[in-house]
C-alpha positions as CSV (number, residue, x, y, z in Angstrom):
1,M,29.6,-32.4,-8.9
2,G,29.1,-29.4,-6.6
3,S,28.6,-26.8,-9.4
4,L,26.5,-26.8,-12.5
5,S,28.2,-26.6,-15.9
6,I,27.2,-24.3,-18.7
7,W,25.3,-27.1,-20.3
8,H,23.1,-27.6,-17.3
9,W,22.2,-23.9,-17.3
10,I,21.4,-23.9,-21.1
11,I,19.1,-26.9,-20.5
12,V,17.4,-25.2,-17.6
13,I,16.9,-22.0,-19.6
14,A,15.6,-23.9,-22.6
15,V,13.0,-25.8,-20.4
16,V,11.9,-22.5,-18.8
17,L,11.4,-20.9,-22.2
18,L,9.5,-23.9,-23.5
19,L,7.2,-23.9,-20.4
20,F,6.5,-20.2,-20.1
21,G,7.2,-18.9,-23.5
22,R,9.0,-15.7,-24.4
23,G,5.8,-13.5,-24.2
24,K,4.8,-14.7,-20.7
25,I,8.2,-14.0,-19.2
26,S,8.3,-10.4,-20.7
27,D,4.7,-9.8,-19.5
28,L,5.8,-11.0,-16.0
29,M,8.8,-8.7,-15.9
30,G,6.5,-5.8,-17.1
31,D,4.1,-6.5,-14.2
32,V,7.0,-6.6,-11.7
33,A,8.2,-3.3,-13.0
34,Q,4.7,-1.7,-12.7
35,G,4.5,-3.1,-9.1
36,I,7.8,-1.5,-8.2
37,K,6.8,1.8,-9.7
38,A,3.4,1.8,-7.8
39,F,5.2,0.9,-4.5
40,K,7.7,3.8,-5.0
41,K,4.8,6.2,-5.8
42,G,2.9,5.0,-2.7
43,M,6.0,5.6,-0.5
44,Q,6.3,9.2,-1.9
45,D,2.6,9.9,-1.3
46,D,3.0,8.7,2.3
47,D,5.9,11.1,2.8
48,T,4.0,14.1,1.4
49,T,0.9,13.2,3.5
50,A,3.1,13.0,6.7
51,E,4.6,16.4,6.0
52,K,1.1,18.0,5.4
53,S,-0.3,16.4,8.6
54,A,2.4,17.9,10.8
55,E,-0.1,20.4,12.1
56,P,-1.1,19.8,15.7
57,V,-4.3,17.9,16.3
58,K,-6.8,19.2,18.8
59,S,-7.3,16.8,21.6
60,I,-10.8,15.9,22.8
61,D,-11.5,16.1,26.5
62,H,-13.8,13.2,27.3
63,N,-14.3,14.3,30.9
64,A,-15.7,17.7,30.0
65,K,-19.4,18.3,30.7
66,P,-21.7,19.1,27.7
67,S,-22.7,22.7,27.2
68,T,-26.2,23.9,27.9
69,A,-26.8,24.7,24.2
70,A,-26.4,21.0,23.4
71,R,-28.9,20.0,26.1
72,S,-31.6,22.6,25.2
73,D,-33.9,20.1,23.6
74,V,-34.2,17.9,26.8
75,G,-36.8,20.0,28.6
76,S,-38.8,21.1,25.6
77,K,-40.8,17.9,25.1
78,A,-44.5,18.6,24.3
79,V,-47.0,16.9,26.6
């Protein structure tokens, strides 16, 4: 009673095939395979992006005062 016999498995497989059909199951497996391939490609793209971005990033000093060139338009308002 604890395990299923071969006849139970045959009935279960027959019901699944009747409900979903042979075409739907193969389409589903094809979609799963495409999803796995896309996932692996995405993981490889992440690895190559991480290797390319290994260059140091310039840090921004938020406490620095703005230069005079950036403030030249402040005093040039026409009256």
